[in-house]
N, C-alpha and C positions, 0 to 999 in steps of 0.2 A: 494525782493528775499530772505527774511529771512528764515533760516531753523530751527528756534528755537530762544529762547531769546539770542540775541546778537551774532549769529553765521551765517555764510554762510552754505548752504546745501552742502553735498557731491555730486559729479558728478552724481552718479547713482540715487540719490534722485531727481535730476532736472528732469531726464527722467521719474521716476516713477510718478511724479506729473502730467506730460503731459499724461501718459498712464491712469491715473485716471480720467482726465478731458475728454479725447477724445480717448477711447480705440480702436475705429475702424479706426482712422485716419492713413494714410500711414506714417510709420516712416523711412524705409529703402527700396531702390530699387537698383537693379543691373541688367539691362536688363529685363528679364521676371520674375526675382525672386523678391518678395516683402514680407515685414513683416509689419504688423500693429503694433501700439504701444502695444497693448494687447499681440500679439504674441511675440514681442520682450521681453517684461517684463517676460512672462511665460518661454520662452526659457532661458533667462539670469538667472532667478531664479532657474531653474532646474540645469543649469551648476554650479551655485554658490553652491547649495546643495552638488553636487558631489565633488567640489573642497574643501569645508569644511571638508567632510569626509576624504579627502586625506591629510588634514593638513593645508590647506590655512587659512590665518586669518591676522589680523593686523601685518604689517611690514614684512610679507612674500612676496616674489616675484615670479610671475608666468609668464613664457614666453608665447608669443602668436605669432604663425607663421601660417598665413592662406592666402589663395588667397582673392581677392577682391569681396567677396560675402557678403550678409547680415549676414552670420555667423561670419564674422570678427567683426561686431559690437556687436553680441551676446556674443562672447568670451570676448571682452574688458569689457562689462557691467557685465558679469558673474564674472569676476575676481574682479571687484570693489565691487559688491554686496557681495562677499565672505569676504570682508574686506581687501583683498590683494591689491598689486600694480602690474600693468601689465608692462612687458618689451617686447616692440614690436620687432619682428625679421623679417626682410623682406626675403621672400623665395628666392629673387635673390641675397642675400648677399653671398659672397664666404664663404666656410666652415670654413676657419681660423678665420674670423671675427665673425661668428656665435659662434664658439667654445669658443672664448674669452668672448663674451658677456654673454653666459650662465655661464661660469666659474667665471667671475668677479662679476656678480650679485648674484651668489649663488642660482639661480632659481632652485628649486627642482621639480617644476611641469612645464609641457609644454602643452599648448592647440594648437593642430594641426589638420591635416586631413590626410587620408590615402595616398593621392597622394604625400605628402611630408615626410611621415614616415621614408623612407630610409635615409633622412638626419640626423635622430636622432639615428640611429642604433649604439649601443655600448656606447651611452652616459648614464650617471647616472640618469638623470631626469626622473620622472614618466611622461609617455606620455598619455594624454587624447585626443583620436582621435574623433572629433565630429561626423563624419559620421559613423564610425565603432562602436562607443560606445554609440550612441544616445539612443538606446532603454533602456540601462542600466541607462543612465543619466536621462531620462524622467520618469522612474519608480521609481526613488528615491524621497526622501522628498526634496521639494524646499527650497531655502533659500531666505528670503526677504531682507536681508542686515542689519538686526538689530543686536545689540550687544548681545553677550552671558553674563550671570552673571559674573561679575569680569572684563570684558573688559572695558577699558576707554571709557567713553562717549565722543564723539566729541565735542570740544569746551571747554573742562575743562582747557586747557592751554592757552586760548585766543579766539579771535572772529573767530571761524571757526575750522574745523577738522584739527588736526595736523597729522593725519594718512597720510601715503604715498600713493600717487594715481598712479604715473607712474615713470619709469626711462627711459630716452631717452639717448642713447649713441651718442656723438658727436666726431668729429676728435680732436685729441690733438696735441698740438705744438711739443711734444716729440715723436709723432708717435704712442702713446698708447691711444686708444679710452677711453673716460671718461664718466661715467654715471651721468647725471643730474637728482637728485632726487627732484621731485616736489610733494608737499603736496596738499590734497584736498582744503585747504582753499586758497591756491595761485591760483589754476586753477579756483575755484569758483569766486574769486574776479575778475579774468580776464573776466570771462563769464558774471559777473554782468555788467561790462562796455560794453561788446558786445551786451547785450540785451538792454541796454540804447541807444547805438549808431545805431544799425541796427533794422529796422522795421520787423514785421512778414511778411510783403509782400516781403521784400528783402530776408529773410531767408526761404521763402516758399519752394523752391526747390534749395538746395545748392549743387553745385558739389563738391564732395570729391574725388579728384584725386591725392592727395599727400600721399606718403608712411607714414604709421603710425609710422615709425621710425623718422620722422621729425616733428617739433613742429607746423607747419602750420596745421597738421591734427587735432590737439586739437580744433582749431576753426571750421574746416570743419565738424567734427562729433558732437561736443557737443553744439555749438551755435544753429544750426537748431533744434536739439532734445530738447534743453531747451526752445525753442520758439514754439514748436509744429509743426515745419516744417518737411520737408523730406530730408533725406540724399541721394543724387544721386551718388551712387558709380561708379567710372570709373577707368580703369587701369592707364591712364595718362590724362593730359589736352588735348592731341591730340585726345582723344575719345569724346571730348565734342559734336561734331556734331551728333554722334551716340546717345549719352545719351540724347541729347535735342530733338531727334526725338521721344523718349518715354516719357519724362517728360519736361515740359517747364521750363528749368534751369533759375533761376533768379539771382543767384550770383555765380561769378567765383572768386576763391581765389588762386593765383599762383604767380610765380616769373616773372619778366619782360622778361627775355630771352626766357622762354618757350612760353609766350603769343606772343612774336615777331615771333617766329618760326611757331606758330599755324596760326597767321594772314597772314603769307606769302603764305599760301595755302588755308586757310578756313576763311570765315567771321564769326564773332560772331553771334550766333543765335539771332533773334529779341527778344526773351523772356528775355534775360540778361539785367537787369537794373542796377546792381552794379558790379563793378570790384575792387577787392582788390589786390594790388601788393606789394610784400614784398620780402626780402631776398638778394636784390642787388640794385644797384643805378637805379633809375627810369628815363629813357630818356624822355624829354618833348615831342619828336616826337612820342613816343608811346602813350602818353596821348592824343594827338590831333588825333591820328589814331583811338583810341578806341572811343572818343567822335564823331568821323566823322560817326559812324554807324547810328547816329540819334536816337537810341533806349536806349543806356546806359545813365543813368541819374547821376550817381556818380562814380568817380574814387578815390580810397583811396590809399595813399602811407603809408605803415605800416612798422614799424621798431621794432625789439626786438630780443634778444637772447633767447635760451632755458632756460638759467639761470634766466630769468624773465618772464617765462610762455608765450612764443609765441610773443605777441606784447606788446611793452612798450610805443610807441609813435605813433601818427596817424596824418594825414593830409588829408583833403578833397581838392583834387587838382583841380584847375580850368581849363577851356578849354584852356586858353592862358598862362598857367604858363611857364616861361622861365626855371627855374630850380626847380623842385618840392622839397620842404623841407620834412624832416621827421615829422615835425609838433610839436605837444605838447603832454605831457604825458597823458596816458590813466588815467581814474579815479582810485585813489588809489596809483598812481605811482609818485615818485619824480625823477627829472633829474637834475644833477649838472654837470657843465662844469668846470673841475679843471686842474690845471697845475701839473707839475712834483712833486710839494711839497704838493699836496692836497689842494691848496688854489683856491678860485673861480677866474675864468678868467673874465675880463670885457666883457660885451656884444660886440660881433664882433670879439673877439679874439679866437684863436684856442686852444682847450683843450681836454682832454680825458673825455668821457661821463661816469659818475657814476650813477647807477640807484638804487633806493631804494623804499620801500613801500610794499604793500600787495602781489605783484606778485613774489617776490623773491623766488627762489628755496631753499630747505634745504641746498643744497650744492652738492659736488661731492661724489658719493657713494664710501665709503671705502677709501676716499683720503682726510683725515683731513688736511694735510699740504697744498695741493692745494687749498682746500676750504678756509683756513685761508688767503691764499695769494690773492685769487680773491674776496672773500667776506669779506670786512674790516669794522670796526666800523664806524657808521654814526655820525660824529661830529655835524651834523646840526639838528638832531632829538632829541627831548626830551624824546623819548621812550626808556626805558632800554633795552639794547640788540639789538637795531636797527642796521641794517647793510646796506652797499652799495656794489653793484657789479661793479667791474672795467671791463668795456666792451672791453677796447683796441681799441675803435673806436674814431676817432677824429671828433669833431663837432665844430660849432660855433653858438652862439645864434644871431638870426636876430633881427632888430629893433622892430619887432612886437611881439617878444618873442618866435617864433618858432625856431626849431633846424634845422641846415643845416648840412647834413652828408658830410664829407670830405674824409674819407677813413680810413684804418687800420693803427694804429700806428705801428704794427709789419711788415707792408709792406713798410715802409719808406726806401727809397734808397738815395744814394749820388751819384751825377754825377759832377765830377770836384769840389768836396767839398761842393756842394750845395744840401741841403736836398729836396727831392721830394716825394710826395705821388702819386703813380701811379693812385689810384682811382680818384684823381682829374682830371688828364689828360684824363683818360678813359671817365669820365663824359662829358668833353668838346668835345672830339672826337665824341661821340654818339649824339651831338647836330648837327653835320654836316649832311646836308640832304642826302648825299650819303652813310653814314655809319650807319649800324644798330647795330653792336656789335664791341667791342674793348677790347683789353687786352694789357697793357703796362708793359714791363719788362725792367730791366737793364741787358744788355748783353754786353760782351766784352771778348777780348782774354786775358787779364791780369788785375791785381788789379787796375792799373791805366788807363785802357782803356775802363772803363765802359761807356756805352752810352744807351740812351733810344731807345727801339724798340717798335713801334706800330704795333700790329697784328690787322687787321681790316677785318670785313665782309662788302663788299661794293658792290655798284651796278655797273656792267659793268666795263668799263675802266675808273677808277677814276683818275682824274688829282691830284696827290699828291702834286704838287706845290701849287695848290689852297687850299689843305687841310692844308699845312704849313702856308699859309697866314691866313687861318681861325683860326688856333691855335694861331698864333702870335698876332692876334687881341684880343685874350682873355686870353692869358697866358704869362708870362715872357719868354723870348727866351730860357733860359736854361731848360725850361720845355717841349719844343717842341721836340718830337722824331727825331733823326737823320735819322732813317730808318723806312720804312713802309713795312710790309709783308702782302699782301692779302691772306686770308685763307677762305675756304668755310664755316667754322663754328669755333666758339671758343670752344675747347674741354673742357668738364667739368668732375670732379670727381663725384662719386655717391653722394657726399654731396652738389653738386651744385657749387663747387669752380673751378677756372680755373685750368686745368691740365697742369701745366707748362711743364712737361716732354714730353707732346704730341705736343707741338708747335714746328714747324721747326726752325732750326738755320737760321738766316739771311744770305743771300749770301754775 
């Protein structure tokens, strides 16, 4: 996958190669709308030309806010071809968050559509409306993605383009969203692993149902396009049955909780051969349920933060796995389990996961202090300037070398002076045959009255005495919740985290 001597190609170059090799192949579909690779390249090149004339170029940021049609992919590719970086904005985001993202990123250009134009009234960004302005865009000189004289050639500072590719905003512990800035070389290194790991058959029709504001979308869009496959756009994973009625979806890439909810009402289409699950703990019961279709051949448990370009570790999960591990690092990534002093933890011991290697992001946009806090020097690498990202996730290395995820370090609670990771309790709860989802919190009336409460989505009239016995067989007694609250669903925030404020107080 070399893009020249000693470097990875840029993201849009991967797509351009496939367009040159098979221009008439189907690149993107959304219902009855479709674009071939040639049409995708032509439209993206025309948009890139327009954006260049409006000032887009290396290290400039362009907002992209569009519905889930093939033009969403045109917009992202057009921004990349122009040499700029895209900042995805979900049309469903509240106005306050959108305003912050545009202001914080400094995006002076915004690609959108007329139906959403009212959201940008009064804002200073120059708006390019694809449907209203398309005649003007198409009439202009297209841009191929090549450098102008004087622009830095990608790869001059190392193996791959150091140009910024995209900025994704994630929730911050202080309440202020932070923009994760990812360069082309990091994303291309990740895709190099993806093309090694996934076959063209698996990527042939890849469901893209994740908002482009979240890092799973990088895999869903660029892995199939780099492999010559088809991106099957859908509003959510719950639209999979409809999408699969038009195209035989072969790969689904989503989070376990969403797939659980889907399977409660709809079976997986028989065309699906590979299921990727990421973003939260993977219950073994879900793995068995997916394999029980008889048509799914591979289930992967994938782990990784946006700060390390989507996926950092992977595991091919067997049909009879008791507790799926998060596996081993992807190609080009290093993983260290370190204690509070930054020293390696013996195998089997619990420590914080530090990630290094080719996939690391540049850092947090405009926040050098936070970048320095989370991206620290790598004492284990001989490469000058090498860094490690502190994930804040607790793991242990299993005897075979794979990593086992235990929970978040910053979710740690104390009950009667004993430290507990709620994620570990949640994982065991979801191994119970009657429980499909769980969230564990420390609740109490006072500082000394904290106790664990288990919020559970369960089948029928579950006998919680049997649940307690089940937990006591697997956990120390102090980790067994004192109270259980049945709920119809575990409420989630827009970023997929448990919405603690929406959970009822226990009686």
